[in-house]
N, C-alpha and C positions, 0 to 999 in steps of 0.2 A: 411682904407681898406688894403693898402699895408703892414702896420705893422701887421695886422691880418693875412694876407696870409703868411708873413714871419714866424711868430710864429707857424701857422698851419703846414707849411711845415717842420718846425723843429720838431714838434711832430710826423708827419708822417714818417720822415726820420728815426726815432728810431724804427719804427714798425717792419721792417724785422729782427732787431737784437733781439727784444723782442720775436718775433715768434721763432726764431732760439733757443733762450734760453729755451723757453717752451718746444719745441720739444725734446731738449737735456735732460732736467730734467725728462720729462715723460718717454722718451725711457730708460734712464739709470736706473731709479728706477724700472721699470717693468722688465728690463732685469735681474736684481738681485733677481727676484721672485723665490721662490723654485719650482714653477710649471715647469713641463717638457712638452713642446709642443708635443714632439713625443709620450709621454705616453698618453697625452690627445687625440691625434689624432688616435693612433693605438690601444688603449685599454690596459688594464692590462695584457692581455694574450700575448701580443706581446713579441718576444724575444729581448735580448739585441742587437743582430746583426740587427734585423729589425729597432729598434729604432736608432741605430747608422747610418744605411743607410738613414733613413728618415732625420736625422739631417744633414748629409753630403749633401744630395740632395738639401736641402733648405738653406744651408749655416749657420746653427745654430751654428756650432763650429768655424766659422770665428772670428777673433779678433773683439773686440767691435767697434773700429773706422770703420772697413769695414762694419759691420752690420748697424751702424748708418748712414753711407753714402748711403747704399742701402735703408734704411728706408726713408731717405730724398728724394731719387730719386723716390721711389714709392709714396710718399706723394704728390710730385709735380704733378704727373699724376693722383691723386685722388685714389690711391690704398692703402687701409688700411689693407689689408690682408683678410683672410677668417676665419670664425668661426670654432670651432671644429665641427666634424660631428653631425648633417647634415651640410655639408659645405655650407656657404652662404657668399657673399661679406660683409664685415663689413660696408662698405660705404652704402650699400642698407639698412641694418638694422638701421643705424643712420639716413638715409634720411626719414625713417618712424617714428622714435621715436623723433627726435629733434624738428620738428615743434610743436608737442604737448607740449614739455617743453617750447618752446618759447611762446606758447599761454598762458600757466599757468603763466609763468613769467610776461608777459605783463599785464594780468588781475590783478595779485598780485600787480604789480607796480602801475597800475591805481588806485586800491583800496587804496593802501598805500599813494599815493600822494594826492588823494582827502580827505582822512581822516586827513592827516597831515596838509593840508592847512586849513581845517575846524577847527580843534582843535587849531592849532598854531595861526591863525588870531584871532579867537574868544578869546583866552587867552590874546593876546597882546592888543586887543581893550578894553576888560573889565579887565584889569590887577588889581590884588589885590582885585577883587570882586568875588562874588560867582561863576560866570561862569568861571573865571580864575582858581579858586580852583578846580572845578569839572573837567575841562580839564586836569589840571596837575595831579590829582589823577588817571584819566583814563589813561593818558600817562604812568605814572610810573607803574601802574598795568600791562598794556599791554606789557611794556618792559620786565617785569619779566616772561612772559608767552612764553615758547618755542613754535614754530610753530607746532611741531608734537604733542604736548600735547593739544594745542588748536584745532587741527584737530580731535583728539580723542573725545574731548568734544563736538565738533560740530556734529560729527556723532552720539554720544550718545543722544544729545538733539534734533537735527532737522532731523535725519534720522531714529532713532529707537523709541525714546519716542514720538516724533511728526513727522511722516513720510512726511515731506514736500520736502526733497531732497533724492536722492539715496545715499546709503552707499558708493558707488564706481562705477567704470565703466566710459566709455568715449563714447560720441556721436559726430561723425564727423560733423563739421559745414556745410559741403556740403550736408549732409542729412537733418539736421534741426538746424537752428541757435538757436531756443528756446531750443531744447533739449541739444544742446551744452552748452549754458549758464546754464541750469538746472544742467548738470553734472559737470560743472567747478565751480560753485558758492562757495560751501563749501571749496574745496581746495585752491581757490583764496583768500578767506577771511582769512583762516588759515595762508596763506603765507604773505598776505599784512598787517595784523594788527600789528605784531611786528615792521615791518618797519615803519609803520605809526607813531607809538608811539615814536620812536627815532627821526624821522624827525620832528614831531610836536614840540618837545622841542627846536630844533634848529630854526624852523620857528618863534616860540614865541619870543625866545631871540633876533633873528635878527630884528623882527618887533619892539620890544620895543626899541632897540638901534636906529633904524631909526626914530621912532616916537619922540624921544627925540632930534633930531638934529635940528639945527637952521633953515634949509631951510623949514622944516615942519611948524615951528612956523611962519616964514615969509610968507609962502604960505597961511596959515590960516588967518593971520593978514591982507593980501591983499584981502581976500574975495574969494579966489579961491574955486570952488566947492569941497565938501568933497571927492566925488567919484574920481575926478581927482588927488587930493592929495594922497588918499589911493592907487591908481594905481601906482604912482611913488614910494611910500613907499614900496609896495609889490614887485615891480621889483627890487629895490635895496636890499631889505631884502632877496630875494631868491638867491642871488649870493653865500652866504656862504652854505646854504643847498644843492645847486647844486654841490658844490665840494665834498659832501659826498654821493651824489646820486649814483655815479658810484660804490662806494664800496657796497652800499645797493643793487644794482642790482646783484653784485656778490653773496651777501648773499641770494638774491632771487633764483638765479640759483642753489646755493648749497642746499637751503632749498627745492627747487622743487624736488630734487632727493629723499629726504625723504618723502615728502608729496605724491609723485606719488605712493610710495609703500603702504602708509597708505590708500589711496583712490583707489588703484588698477588701476592706470592710465598707459597706455603702452607708457611711455616716456623714457627719458634717465635714469631716476632712476631705473626703472624696467630692463632696458637694462644692466646697470652696476651691479645690483644685480645678474642678470642671468650670467654675465661674471664671477663674483667673485665666486658664488656657483658652476659654472661649470668649474672652473679653465681655463677659456678662456682668455689668455693673450691678444690676438689680439683684442678681443671685448672690454676688459676693457681699453686697450691702446687707442683705437679709441674713446671710449666714453669720457675718461678723457681728452684727447687732444681736442676734440670738445668743451667741457665745458670750458676748460682753454682759448682756442682761442676766444670763445664767450665773456668770461669775459674781455679779453684784448681789443677786438674791442669796447665793450660797454664803457670801460674807456676812450678809445681814443676819442669816440664820445662825451662823457661828457666833456672832456678837451676842445674839439673844441667849444662846446656850452658855456663853461665857458669863453673862449676867446671872444666869440661873444657878450655875454650879459654884460661883464665887460669891459668897455672901458679903465679903468685905467690901467690895466695889459698890454694893447697893446702899451702903451708908455714906457714900461720897456725895 
């Protein structure tokens, strides 16, 4: 446990520097955007003098390090700026949109993990038999299918041809859990299936390697129950897929941005699209920063889980 805590603290100690690097990258990239905040705020009819006064009042002409320091100071206090007229705090817009993106990502992850375990374990247990061949074909086919294209196919088949689900829209779970699941089912499937396909191949490979190890043959030879042996095999086999899971969660967050626009879900994807089409730098900056920080936190959590389930690395 002491070794685990030491390694965990080492991971967490790097977190502030990673956050600082992300904020710097997002800030610098968007500061070089051709969009003019004064033009967006005052409109095309504003004079050059009015735009200059607007920029001077808000420090938009200050040197880049000064603006970045001011941005960090505002970020610490939870101030991400305001949107272009009608002016609204960016943090308020994100507070409404981000929970929906988290819900969609969590559902997609749940579907992906369940499908990956089912396909991977089935393929490993029945390797080189028809069940293994079927699961491998399904996995390879699903890997080749982009989530946005799968989402369009799901809408075509299960919302238009066979109207079992809505084509889009969102029902708050506080209003109806059933309605929420009904509205989120198709986007979550579209998001989770490609992730399940890639993870299933890793699960199968890891399971096959573990099943061929000496301790499995020894346990079976000593008459241990099959369920107990398989539980140990599965726990050891999941160490490798767990290391990849953090990256897949990042894929889910990025994919959710696209899926939300396909299914008309008012999450971070819609928010970013609104910011891009409206030339709203503050809104885009806040949304991108939120997604990037969420991705970073998820990867740190996955690293800690990896340290927890893999005792061998704690001795390094």
